C-alpha positions as CSV (number, residue, x, y, z in Angstrom):
1,M,-25.2,-14.5,23.9
2,K,-21.7,-12.9,24.1
3,Q,-20.0,-11.6,21.0
4,L,-18.1,-14.4,19.3
5,D,-14.8,-14.2,17.5
6,L,-14.1,-15.8,14.1
7,N,-11.3,-17.9,15.5
8,S,-13.5,-19.6,18.0
9,L,-16.1,-20.4,15.3
10,S,-13.4,-21.8,13.1
11,V,-12.3,-24.1,15.9
12,F,-15.9,-25.1,16.4
13,I,-16.3,-26.1,12.7
14,T,-13.0,-28.0,12.7
15,L,-14.1,-29.9,15.9
16,Y,-17.5,-30.6,14.3
17,H,-15.9,-32.4,11.4
18,A,-12.9,-33.9,13.2
19,G,-14.8,-35.5,16.1
20,S,-12.1,-35.0,18.7
21,T,-9.9,-32.3,20.1
22,Q,-6.8,-34.3,19.2
23,K,-7.7,-34.5,15.5
24,A,-8.9,-30.9,15.4
25,A,-5.6,-29.7,17.0
26,F,-3.7,-31.6,14.3
27,K,-5.7,-30.0,11.5
28,L,-5.3,-26.5,13.0
29,N,-1.6,-27.0,13.8
30,R,-2.3,-26.1,17.4
31,S,-2.0,-27.9,20.7
32,Q,-4.9,-30.0,22.0
33,S,-5.0,-27.9,25.2
34,Y,-5.5,-24.8,23.0
35,V,-8.5,-26.4,21.2
36,S,-10.0,-27.6,24.6
37,K,-9.6,-24.1,26.0
38,V,-11.4,-22.5,23.0
39,L,-14.2,-25.0,23.2
40,S,-14.6,-24.4,26.9
41,K,-14.9,-20.6,26.4
42,L,-17.3,-21.1,23.4
43,R,-19.5,-23.3,25.5
44,D,-19.8,-20.6,28.1
45,D,-20.4,-17.8,25.6
46,I,-23.1,-19.8,23.7
47,G,-24.7,-21.5,26.7
48,D,-24.6,-25.0,25.2
49,P,-22.2,-27.9,25.6
50,L,-21.9,-28.2,21.8
51,F,-20.3,-31.6,22.1
52,V,-20.7,-34.6,24.4
53,R,-18.0,-37.2,24.9
54,T,-18.8,-40.7,23.7
55,A,-16.8,-43.9,23.3
56,T,-16.0,-42.9,19.7
57,G,-15.2,-39.3,20.3
58,L,-17.1,-36.0,20.5
59,E,-20.7,-36.1,19.3
60,P,-22.3,-32.7,18.5
61,T,-25.4,-31.7,20.4
62,S,-28.6,-31.0,18.5
63,Y,-28.0,-27.3,18.8
64,A,-24.4,-27.7,17.4
65,S,-25.8,-29.8,14.5
66,I,-28.3,-27.1,13.6
67,I,-25.8,-24.2,13.7
68,A,-22.8,-25.9,12.1
69,P,-23.9,-25.6,8.5
70,K,-24.9,-21.9,9.0
71,V,-21.6,-21.1,10.8
72,K,-19.6,-22.8,8.0
73,E,-21.4,-20.9,5.3
74,A,-20.9,-17.6,7.3
75,L,-17.2,-18.3,7.6
76,A,-16.9,-19.0,3.9
77,L,-18.6,-15.7,3.1
78,M,-16.3,-13.8,5.5
79,Q,-13.3,-15.5,3.9
80,K,-14.5,-14.4,0.4
81,A,-15.2,-10.9,1.6
82,L,-11.6,-10.6,2.9
83,E,-10.0,-11.8,-0.3
84,P,-7.8,-9.3,-2.1
85,E,-9.5,-7.1,-4.8
86,S,-9.3,-8.8,-8.2
87,F,-7.4,-6.8,-10.8
88,N,-7.2,-7.1,-14.6
89,P,-5.5,-4.3,-16.5
90,L,-7.6,-5.3,-19.6
91,A,-10.8,-4.5,-17.7
92,L,-9.8,-0.9,-16.8
93,D,-11.9,1.9,-18.2
94,K,-9.5,4.8,-17.6
95,I,-6.1,5.7,-16.2
96,T,-5.4,9.3,-15.1
97,I,-1.9,10.5,-14.4
98,H,-0.6,14.0,-13.6
99,L,3.1,14.8,-14.1
100,A,5.0,17.8,-13.0
101,A,5.7,19.9,-16.2
102,P,9.5,19.0,-16.5
103,F,8.5,15.3,-16.8
104,I,5.9,15.6,-19.6
105,I,8.3,15.8,-22.5
106,P,11.0,13.4,-21.3
107,I,8.7,10.5,-20.2
108,G,5.2,11.3,-21.5
109,K,5.4,9.4,-24.8
110,L,7.3,6.4,-23.2
111,L,4.8,6.2,-20.4
112,I,1.8,6.2,-22.7
113,T,3.4,3.5,-24.9
114,K,4.1,1.3,-21.9
115,I,0.6,1.6,-20.5
116,R,-1.0,1.0,-23.9
117,Q,0.9,-2.3,-24.2
118,K,-0.8,-3.5,-21.0
119,T,-4.4,-2.1,-21.3
120,P,-6.9,-0.7,-23.8
121,A,-8.1,1.8,-21.1
122,V,-8.4,5.5,-21.9
123,I,-5.1,7.2,-20.9
124,E,-5.4,10.8,-19.6
125,L,-1.9,12.2,-19.1
126,R,-1.9,15.8,-18.0
127,E,0.4,18.4,-16.5
128,W,0.3,18.9,-12.7
129,N,-1.8,21.9,-11.8
130,L,-3.1,23.7,-8.7
131,D,-6.1,21.3,-8.5
132,S,-4.1,18.1,-8.7
133,E,-3.9,17.5,-5.0
134,A,-7.7,17.8,-4.6
135,L,-8.3,15.6,-7.6
136,L,-6.1,12.9,-6.2
137,L,-8.2,13.0,-3.0
138,E,-11.4,12.8,-5.0
139,E,-9.9,9.8,-6.9
140,K,-10.2,11.6,-10.2
141,I,-6.4,11.1,-10.6
142,D,-4.8,7.7,-10.0
143,I,-1.2,8.7,-9.5
144,A,1.0,11.7,-10.0
145,V,4.7,12.6,-10.2
146,H,5.9,15.8,-8.5
147,A,8.4,17.1,-6.0
148,L,8.5,15.5,-2.6
149,K,7.2,18.1,-0.2
150,N,4.9,18.8,2.7
151,R,1.4,17.6,1.7
152,P,-1.7,16.5,3.6
153,Q,-1.4,13.1,5.4
154,S,-4.2,11.9,3.2
155,L,-1.8,11.8,0.3
156,Y,0.9,9.1,0.1
157,Q,4.3,10.1,-1.3
158,K,6.9,7.5,-2.4
159,K,10.4,9.0,-3.1
160,I,11.6,7.9,-6.5
161,M,14.9,9.7,-6.9
162,S,16.7,13.0,-6.5
163,V,17.3,15.4,-9.4
164,S,19.5,18.4,-9.7
165,G,19.6,21.5,-12.0
166,Q,21.7,23.2,-14.5
167,F,21.6,26.3,-16.7
168,I,20.8,25.7,-20.4
169,G,20.4,28.1,-23.3
170,N,22.3,31.3,-24.3
171,R,24.0,32.7,-21.2
172,Q,24.4,36.1,-23.1
173,G,20.6,36.6,-23.0
174,E,18.1,37.2,-20.2
175,F,17.4,34.7,-17.5
176,V,14.0,33.0,-18.1
177,K,12.2,31.7,-15.0
178,T,9.7,29.0,-15.9
179,I,7.1,28.5,-13.2
180,F,5.8,25.0,-12.3
181,D,2.6,24.8,-10.3
182,N,3.2,23.9,-6.6
183,Y,6.9,24.0,-7.0
184,N,8.7,27.2,-7.6
185,E,6.1,30.0,-7.7
186,Y,7.8,31.8,-4.8
187,S,11.3,30.5,-4.9
188,G,14.1,29.6,-7.3
189,M,16.6,26.7,-7.1
190,Y,18.7,28.6,-9.6
191,Q,19.7,31.0,-6.8
192,L,21.7,28.2,-5.3
193,L,23.8,28.2,-8.4
194,D,24.0,32.0,-8.8
195,A,22.6,34.2,-6.1
196,E,22.9,37.3,-8.3
197,I,20.6,36.1,-11.0
198,K,17.3,38.0,-11.5
199,P,14.7,36.8,-13.9
200,G,14.1,39.1,-16.9
201,I,11.3,37.0,-18.2
202,I,8.8,34.9,-16.2
203,I,6.6,32.3,-18.0
204,D,4.7,29.2,-17.1
205,S,5.1,27.2,-20.3
206,Q,7.9,24.7,-20.7
207,Y,7.3,24.6,-24.5
208,L,7.7,28.4,-24.7
209,S,10.8,28.2,-22.6
210,G,12.4,25.8,-25.1
211,Q,11.6,28.3,-27.9
212,L,13.4,31.1,-26.1
213,M,16.7,29.2,-25.5
214,D,18.4,30.4,-28.7
215,E,18.4,34.0,-27.3
216,H,18.0,33.4,-23.5
217,Y,18.7,30.9,-20.8
218,T,17.0,29.1,-18.0
219,Y,17.4,26.7,-15.1
220,S,16.4,23.1,-16.0
221,L,16.2,20.0,-14.0
222,T,18.4,17.0,-14.9
223,N,18.7,13.4,-13.6
224,D,22.4,13.4,-14.2
225,E,23.8,11.6,-11.2
226,K,27.1,13.6,-11.4
227,K,25.2,16.8,-10.7
228,K,24.3,17.2,-7.0
229,N,24.2,21.0,-6.8
230,T,20.5,21.7,-6.3
231,P,18.9,18.4,-5.2
232,T,15.1,18.0,-5.5
233,D,13.4,14.8,-4.3
234,V,10.9,13.5,-6.8
235,A,7.9,11.4,-5.6
236,M,5.2,9.2,-6.9
237,I,2.0,10.5,-5.3
238,C,-1.5,8.9,-4.7
239,K,-4.3,9.1,-2.3
240,A,-3.1,7.4,0.9
241,A,-6.2,5.2,1.2
242,R,-5.5,3.8,-2.3
243,R,-1.8,3.1,-2.0
244,C,-2.3,-0.6,-1.6
245,S,-5.0,-1.1,-4.2
246,P,-4.0,-3.4,-7.1
247,K,-4.5,-0.7,-9.7
248,I,-2.3,1.9,-8.0
249,Q,0.4,-0.7,-7.2
250,W,0.4,-1.8,-10.8
251,L,0.7,1.8,-12.1
252,M,3.5,2.6,-9.7
253,D,5.5,-0.5,-10.5
254,M,5.3,0.3,-14.2
255,C,5.9,4.1,-13.9
256,V,8.8,4.3,-11.4
257,P,11.4,2.6,-13.7
258,I,10.4,4.9,-16.6
259,V,10.8,8.0,-14.5
260,K,14.2,6.9,-13.1
261,Q,15.6,5.9,-16.4
262,A,14.5,8.8,-18.5
263,Q,17.2,11.0,-19.9
264,W,16.6,14.7,-19.7
């Protein structure tokens, strides 16, 4: 027996219940010639006439009568297997999100509050680190927010917005460079504002950076639309194979507006 396609089997079941090519065509919203053509090919593939013409219509052969219930059940199982994944936020066990360091303080609390309103799941919100890409691929992180940049094709990036930068703090002090993992370890957007600036202090803690601002200054990202001096594209990131999953779509739909509307 040749390999059969699902469409042909669906036409067979419709014919089995309809009793004529005309009625089957009407139910399928196809032409009668189309149904006849499918039936002809199915007969050749199976090696059985399947139906014989009588005064009242098409009568199934004994073979057709035997296989029809099994084919109908198999099609139903296939339909069920292809149904979209069911999703209920209340049934989630855990949600894990990594944010680039500059986003933790501006949106972290709001993001947790918004998620908690929708689900009792454990919320793990952490700062993006050097292992975040690998953890996304291992599905230990659901989504992340970081700069849009060259990454493996196995990671999906959805641009959210562009942000710029500004100097904040005491310009009479030393320039403090705050390092963010996978972003500015070997470069500095601040040089686009002032090419002569050299860091006097280099740290990797945004919290410590804030404590130093009374005496020193730094370069800080801002989502002020009026500032377009040092644009950085910001993206929502997830494993490419998960981008269409209900959980990921739900999280992105909830998180994107929060990121875009935050004031910092």
